C-alpha positions in Angstrom: -22.0 -54.3 -33.9 -23.3 -56.1 -30.8 -21.2 -57.7 -28.2 -22.6 -61.1 -29.4 -21.1 -60.4 -32.8 -17.7 -59.7 -31.4 -17.8 -63.0 -29.5 -18.4 -64.8 -32.8 -15.4 -63.3 -34.4 -13.2 -64.2 -31.6 -14.7 -67.7 -31.2 -13.9 -68.4 -34.9 -10.5 -66.8 -34.7 -10.9 -64.1 -37.3 -10.5 -60.4 -36.8 -13.6 -58.2 -37.8 -11.7 -56.9 -40.8 -11.1 -60.5 -42.0 -14.6 -61.6 -41.3 -15.9 -58.6 -43.2 -13.7 -59.5 -46.1 -15.0 -63.2 -46.2 -18.6 -62.2 -45.9 -18.3 -59.4 -48.6 -16.8 -62.0 -51.0 -19.5 -64.6 -50.2 -22.3 -62.1 -50.5 -21.0 -61.2 -54.1 -21.0 -64.9 -54.9 -24.6 -65.2 -53.4 -25.8 -62.3 -55.7 -24.3 -63.9 -58.8 -25.6 -67.3 -57.8 -29.1 -66.0 -57.4 -29.4 -64.3 -60.7 -27.9 -67.4 -62.4 -30.5 -69.6 -60.6 -33.3 -67.3 -61.8 -32.1 -67.5 -65.3 -31.9 -71.4 -65.1 -35.6 -71.2 -64.1 -36.5 -69.0 -66.9 -34.7 -71.2 -69.4 -36.3 -74.3 -67.9 -39.8 -72.9 -68.3 -39.2 -71.4 -71.7 -36.9 -73.6 -73.7 -38.5 -74.8 -77.1 -37.4 -76.7 -80.1 -35.6 -80.0 -80.7 -33.4 -79.7 -77.7 -36.5 -79.1 -75.3 -36.3 -82.5 -73.5 -32.6 -82.5 -73.0 -32.3 -78.9 -71.9 -35.6 -78.8 -69.9 -34.2 -81.6 -67.7 -30.7 -80.2 -67.6 -31.7 -76.6 -66.6 -33.8 -78.2 -63.8 -30.8 -80.2 -62.7 -28.7 -77.1 -62.7 -31.1 -74.9 -60.8 -31.6 -77.6 -58.0 -27.8 -77.6 -57.6 -27.7 -73.9 -57.6 -30.4 -73.7 -55.0 -28.4 -76.0 -52.8 -25.2 -74.0 -53.1 -27.1 -70.8 -52.6 -28.3 -72.3 -49.3 -24.8 -73.3 -48.2 -23.3 -69.9 -49.0 -26.1 -68.1 -47.1 -25.6 -70.4 -44.1 -21.9 -69.9 -44.3 -22.4 -66.1 -44.0 -24.6 -66.7 -41.1 -21.7 -68.7 -39.3 -19.8 -65.4 -39.2 -22.7 -63.6 -37.5 -23.8 -61.7 -40.6 -26.9 -61.5 -42.7 -26.8 -62.8 -46.3 -28.3 -60.7 -49.2 -31.8 -61.7 -49.5 -33.4 -59.0 -51.5 -33.8 -59.2 -55.3 -32.4 -55.7 -55.4 -29.3 -56.7 -53.6 -28.8 -59.6 -56.0 -29.2 -57.4 -59.2 -27.0 -54.7 -57.8 -24.2 -56.9 -56.9 -24.2 -59.3 -59.5 -22.0 -59.5 -62.5 -24.5 -62.0 -64.1 -27.3 -60.2 -65.8 -30.8 -61.1 -66.5 -32.0 -62.0 -70.1 -35.5 -62.2 -71.7 -37.7 -65.2 -72.0 -37.4 -65.5 -75.8 -33.9 -66.8 -76.4 -33.3 -69.8 -78.6 -32.0 -73.0 -77.0 -28.5 -72.3 -78.3 -28.6 -68.8 -77.0 -29.8 -70.1 -73.6 -26.8 -72.5 -73.4 -24.4 -69.8 -74.5 -25.8 -67.6 -71.4 -25.4 -70.6 -69.0 -21.7 -71.1 -70.1 -21.1 -67.3 -69.6 -22.6 -67.4 -66.2 -20.4 -70.5 -65.3 -17.4 -68.5 -66.4 -18.4 -65.6 -64.3 -19.3 -68.0 -61.3 -16.0 -69.9 -61.7 -14.0 -66.7 -61.6 -16.0 -65.3 -58.6 -15.5 -68.7 -56.9 -11.8 -68.8 -57.5 -11.4 -65.2 -56.3 -13.3 -65.9 -53.1 -11.4 -69.2 -52.6 -8.1 -67.3 -52.9 -9.2 -64.7 -50.5 -10.6 -66.9 -47.8 -7.6 -69.2 -48.3 -5.2 -66.4 -47.6 -7.2 -65.7 -44.3 -7.0 -69.5 -43.4 -10.7 -70.2 -43.8 -10.4 -73.6 -44.8 -14.0 -74.6 -44.4 -15.2 -71.9 -46.9 -12.3 -72.7 -49.1 -13.3 -76.3 -49.2 -16.9 -75.5 -49.9 -15.9 -73.2 -52.9 -13.5 -75.8 -54.4 -16.3 -78.2 -54.5 -18.6 -75.6 -56.3 -15.7 -75.0 -58.7 -15.4 -78.6 -59.6 -19.0 -78.9 -60.3 -19.1 -75.7 -62.4 -16.2 -76.8 -64.4 -17.8 -80.2 -65.1 -21.1 -78.6 -66.1 -19.4 -76.2 -68.3 -17.4 -79.0 -70.1 -20.7 -80.9 -70.6 -22.6 -78.0 -72.0 -19.6 -77.1 -74.3 -19.6 -80.5 -75.6 -23.4 -80.4 -76.1 -23.2 -77.4 -78.1 -21.0 -79.2 -80.7 -23.8 -81.5 -82.0 
């Protein structure tokens, strides 16, 4: 680690071990979010059937939000002087969310997104708890906003499924 990195830790008030823990947790979330984002793009491009118009639009809304959140997570990692994951191999190796094919029905796509939301929410809650214990209120605040949005989207897609 360079002297510059050591100054960043001191300036922010975190020990290196604390910063390592924050960044590790954020990179895990970043990996999950990236795989989720690509799945949403896949679904947006490949949805068919009677739900096409509703889901095509919804998947686009969700991947736009995911991309904004991905950027915020990566920038937060940079705040700590670290490099965020940026390789596809990093995302796939570190994500609990898994890729799927292009031939899913619209109902299967919605089920996949709901499963992803559950994984993301758990990951976000774990990360928020971890950073909160370290007093990182800025990261915790960012994660709480993400959690609220994921929960809202989960509820809406669950309601959509029941039609």
